[in-house]
C-alpha positions in Angstrom: -10.5 11.1 -20.7 -8.7 11.3 -17.4 -9.8 9.6 -14.2 -8.6 11.9 -11.4 -9.5 9.5 -8.5 -7.4 6.7 -10.1 -4.5 9.0 -10.8 -4.5 10.4 -7.3 -4.6 6.9 -5.9 -1.5 6.0 -7.8 0.5 8.8 -5.9 -1.4 8.8 -2.6 -2.2 5.3 -1.8 0.4 5.0 0.9 -0.4 8.4 2.6 -4.0 8.2 3.9 -3.9 11.6 5.6 -2.5 13.4 2.5 -5.0 11.6 0.4 -8.0 12.6 2.4 -6.9 16.3 2.7 -6.2 16.4 -1.1 -9.6 14.9 -1.9 -11.5 17.1 0.5 -9.9 20.2 -0.7 -10.0 19.3 -4.4 -13.8 18.4 -4.2 -14.6 21.8 -2.7 -12.4 23.6 -5.4 -14.0 21.5 -8.1 -17.6 22.2 -6.9 -17.0 26.0 -6.9 -15.1 25.9 -10.2 -17.9 24.0 -11.9 -20.5 26.4 -10.6 -18.6 29.3 -12.1 -18.1 27.4 -15.4 -21.9 26.8 -15.6 -22.6 30.4 -14.8 -20.2 31.6 -17.6 -21.7 29.2 -20.0 -25.1 30.7 -19.3 -23.5 34.1 -20.2 -22.3 32.8 -23.5 -18.7 31.8 -22.8 -17.3 28.6 -24.2 -16.2 26.6 -21.1 -14.9 23.0 -21.0 -16.7 21.7 -17.9 -15.1 18.2 -18.2 -11.7 19.7 -18.2 -12.5 21.9 -15.3 -13.8 18.9 -13.4 -10.6 16.9 -14.0 -8.1 19.7 -13.7 -9.6 21.1 -10.4 -9.4 17.5 -8.8 -5.8 17.3 -9.8 -4.5 20.9 -9.4 -2.7 20.0 -6.1 -1.5 16.5 -7.0 2.1 17.6 -6.6 1.9 18.3 -2.8 2.7 14.7 -2.2 6.3 15.6 -3.3 6.7 18.3 -0.8 7.9 18.3 2.8 4.6 19.3 4.5 4.1 16.9 7.4 1.0 18.7 8.6 -0.6 17.7 5.3 0.8 14.1 5.6 3.4 14.8 2.9 7.1 13.8 3.4 8.7 14.6 0.1 11.8 16.8 -0.5 10.4 20.0 -2.1 9.1 23.2 -0.4 5.4 23.4 -0.4 5.5 26.4 -2.8 6.9 23.8 -5.4 3.7 21.7 -5.3 2.5 23.4 -8.5 5.6 22.6 -10.6 5.8 19.1 -9.0 2.2 18.6 -10.0 3.0 19.8 -13.6 5.9 17.2 -13.6 3.6 14.4 -12.5 0.8 15.2 -15.0 3.2 15.7 -18.0 4.7 12.4 -17.1 1.2 10.8 -17.1 0.5 12.4 -20.5 -1.8 15.2 -19.5 -0.1 18.5 -20.4 -3.1 20.7 -20.4 -3.9 19.6 -16.8 -0.3 20.1 -16.0 -0.5 23.8 -16.8 -3.2 24.3 -14.2 -0.9 22.8 -11.5 1.9 25.1 -12.4 -0.2 28.2 -12.7 -2.6 28.1 -9.7 -0.4 29.5 -7.0 -2.0 32.6 -5.6 -3.3 34.4 -8.7 -0.3 33.3 -10.6 3.4 34.3 -10.5 5.6 36.2 -13.0 9.2 35.3 -13.8 10.2 38.8 -12.3 8.4 38.0 -9.0 10.1 34.6 -8.8 13.6 36.2 -9.5 13.1 39.2 -7.1 11.7 37.2 -4.2 14.2 34.4 -4.9 11.5 31.8 -4.8 12.5 28.1 -5.2 10.8 28.0 -8.5 11.9 28.2 -12.2 12.1 31.8 -13.3 9.3 31.7 -15.8 5.7 33.2 -16.0 3.3 30.9 -14.2 0.1 32.9 -14.6 -3.3 31.3 -15.5 -4.1 32.2 -19.1 -7.1 30.3 -20.3 -10.5 30.9 -18.8 -10.5 27.4 -17.3 -7.1 28.0 -15.7 -8.3 31.3 -14.2 -11.6 29.7 -12.9 -9.6 26.9 -11.0 -7.0 29.3 -9.7 -9.8 31.6 -8.4 -11.8 28.7 -6.8 -8.7 27.4 -5.1 -8.3 30.8 -3.3 -11.4 30.1 -1.3 -10.2 26.9 0.5 -7.3 25.9 2.7 -5.7 22.6 3.2 -4.5 23.3 6.8 -6.3 22.0 9.9 -7.9 25.3 10.7 -11.0 25.9 8.6 -10.2 23.2 6.1 -13.7 22.6 5.0 -15.0 26.2 5.1 -15.2 28.8 2.3 -13.1 31.9 2.9 -14.7 35.3 2.4 -13.6 37.6 -0.5 -12.5 40.0 2.2 -10.2 37.4 3.8 -8.8 36.5 0.3 -8.1 40.1 -0.5 -6.4 40.6 3.0 -4.1 37.6 2.3 -3.3 38.8 -1.3 -2.4 42.3 -0.1 0.8 40.9 1.4 1.9 40.1 -2.2 0.9 43.5 -3.8 -2.0 45.5 -4.8 -1.8 44.0 -8.3 -2.6 40.6 -6.9 -5.8 42.0 -5.3 -6.7 43.7 -8.6 -6.5 40.4 -10.4 -8.8 38.7 -7.9 -11.3 41.5 -8.0 -11.4 41.2 -11.8 -11.9 37.5 -11.6 -14.6 38.0 -8.9 -16.4 40.5 -11.1 -16.5 38.2 -14.0 -17.0 34.8 -12.0 -19.3 35.9 -9.1 -20.7 39.3 -9.9 -23.4 38.6 -7.3 -20.8 39.0 -4.5 -19.8 42.5 -5.4 
C-alpha cells in the first residue's frame, strides 16, 4: 500500500505553496475519479478504487521539479514535463503502476508523433492512458486547474472541449468518448 500524503510530504515539505496547491488539486481530482470509478463498478466494470485514490493523489507529484513559480515550484524542467518527472519520482520510490499515470495524464494523452511534430520537451514515445483507471484519472484531471484563477472550481465540459480543440478534433473525440462512458448523465 502507498501513502500519498507521506510521499508528497517527502518532496514538498520545503515548499508550502506548492504543497497546498498540489493537495487541493489532487483531492478534487481524486474525488471525481472515485465517483466515476464507483459508477463504473455499479455498471459491472472491474475498477481498482484503492489504486485510483492513490494514483489520483500522486498524478502531479512531478510538478515540484518544474520551473513554475506561480505554483511555488522552482525546479529546472518545463511545466509540460511534470508528468515524466512524476514518473521518475514514483519509479524511484518503487511504484511503477502509479508512475504510468503521471506520465500519461497530460491532456487526453500524447502520441510519439505529436511529441515529435510539435517538438515538445518530452521523450518521443506514446504517453496515452491505456487502462481504465489511467483514463479515469486523466479525464477527472481535465476538470480542475492549478492556477490561481478558478483553482477550486470544476470546469464545464464545454470549457474543456474548447481548450482541447486547440490540440485537434481527435482530442475532443477522446474526451467525448470518455464522458459518454464515465458521466453519461452530462450528455
